N, C-alpha and C positions, 0 to 999 in steps of 0.2 A: 144327117143328124147323128148317126151312130159313130161315124169317123170323128166328127167334131167332139162328141162326148168322150171318146177315147183319148183325143188329144188333150182335152181339159183334165182328164184323170191323170194323164202322163205328167202334165205340168204341175199338178198338185202333188204327185208322188215325188217328183224331182225336188221341188221346193222344200217339202217337209223333210225328206231324207238328207238334203244338204245341211239343214240346221242340225238335225239329229246326229249326222256323222261328225260334224265339227265338235259338238258338245261332248259326244260319247268318247271320241278318240282322245280329246284333251283330258277329260275326267279320268278316262282309263289309264292314260299315261301317268298322270299325277298319282293315281292310286296303285299303279302296277297291277291293274286287273286285266287279265287276258280275255276274260269273258266280256268285259265292257268294251275293250278295244275291238274284239271280234264283232261285237254288236255294232260298233261304229263302222267297221269295214263292211259289214253286211249292208249298211245303209249306202255306202259308196257303190256297192255292187248292185243294189236296188236302183240306184241312179243310172248305172250303165244299162241295166235291163230295161228301164223305162225309156232311156234314150234310144235303145235298139228298136223298141216298138214305135217311137216317134218317127225314127228314120224310115221304118217300114211303111208307115201310112203317109209319109211325105211325098211318095212317088204316086203316079197314076195307077200303077198295077201292084198293089200291096201284096198280092198273092205270090209273086215272084221273089219277093224279099223275105217271105215268111221263114224259109229254112235258115237263112243267114242269121236272122234275129233270134231264132231258137238256139242256134249254136253259140251265139254270144251269151245268152242267158245261161245255158248249160255250163259253159266253161267259166263263167263268173261264179257259179256254185262251186265248182271243183277248185278254183283258186282259193276261195274262202276256206273250204274244207282243209286244204293243204296247209295254209298258214296257221289256222287255229289249232290244228293237231300238233304241229311242231312246237308252237309256243306253249300249248297246255301241257304237253309232256315235259318240256323243259321246266315249267313251273312246279310240277308234281315231283320230278326227280330232284330238282335243286332245293325243294322245300321253301321256296320264296313266298312269303305271306303277303297278299295284297292288303292295302289299307282300306279303311271304310271310305265310301264315297256317297255322301248324301245327295250330291248333284246327280250322280248316276242313277240313284234309286228313284228320284223324282222324274227324271227324263224317261226311264224305262217304264215307270208306272203310266205316264201319259201315252206312251206308245201302245201299251196293252189296251188302252181304251180306243185310240184312234185307228190303228191298223186294221182291225176286223172290218170296220165299215168301208174303208178304202179298198180292201181286197174284194169285198162283196160287190161293190160297184164296178170294179175292173172286170171281174169274172162275168158278171151279168152282161156288160157291154160286149166283151169278147165273144161270149157264147151267141149272142144275138147276131153278131156280125160273122160268126163262123171262123174266128181268127185263133189258131192254136198258140201263136206267140203272145197274143194279148192275154189269153187264159193262163199261159205259163208265167207271165209277169204277175198276174194276180195271185198265183201260188207262191211266187217269191215274196210278195207282200204278206201272204198268210204265214209263210215260214218266219217272217219277221215278227209276227204276232206271237208265235210259239216261242221264238227266241227271247222275246221281251219277257214273257212270263218266266222262262227258265232263268234268264239272267237276273231278273228281279228276285227270284227265289235265292239264287246264289249270293247276291249282294246283301240281302236281308239276313241270311244265315251268317255271313261273315261279320256283318255289323253287330248283330244281336248276340250271337253265340261264339264268335271267334272261329268259325269253321272255315278256314282259309281254303281248304282243299275243295270246297264246294264250287268255287269259282272256276278252277280248271276242269273239273268234272263236267260242269255245265257246258263249258266251251267244247269239250269232246262230244257231248250230245249234239251240240249244234253242228259239228263237223259231219256227224253221221247223217243227220237230216239233210244237210246240204248236198252230200254225195247222192243220196236217194233222189232228191229233186232235180239235180243235174242230169241224172240218167233219164228221168221221166222227160225232161225237156228235150234231150237228144232223140228220144223215141217218138216225140210229138209228131203227129201227122198234119198235113195241110189239106186233107180231103174233106174236112168238116164243111157241110153246107150251112148257111145261116139258119138259125132256128127260128121257128114261127113264134110269135108272141105267146100263143096258147100252149106251146110245147114246153112243159116244165121239166122234161127229162133231158133237155139239152140236144146237142146234135147227135146224129146217128152214126158217127164214125166209130165203129166197133173196135175196141182194143187200143184206142189211143186218141190223140188229138184233144179236142175241146172238152170232152167229158171224162178224160182219164185223170 
């Protein structure tokens, strides 16, 4: 049942993020918003992360595939951080002002509401199964929640007050968080045993894995 639940959560994550990525990247390109484009790219990376977890649990021995899945998730974070950093700095140095994006504001506001619930469900299932990669994927979804809130702030400040520099600054903050989460994924351990239903503290893998 746990593996089936994780597969369903993965499918929901991929579907939602596919729509989110298309809308965000399109709206971000139209408005020249690096924060919104970065948000869309994060959705693409979320899809790759979820796909890595799906691949892991598609085989009979998912524990053997754990490390590869974690590496895919980690390097997805690093790729996002690199792109967003370069583009955000180019925007700040060039003084290019992004336009307002009402579509982007609505999209990101919806994500602020949806993503926390999806992340919680992923993390709970991953901890119960003792899967570090599933928990890492839930962290990526949680990062998307933080990103949503930050991007929403930047978009609103730009639209309401004309603070164009808030957009690339938010993007740089996203890059810093992405690097941190990528490092955590690389350090993720696969030694976590499945947690008992009554164990609210998660797995007992000290220093890493499911509970880090």
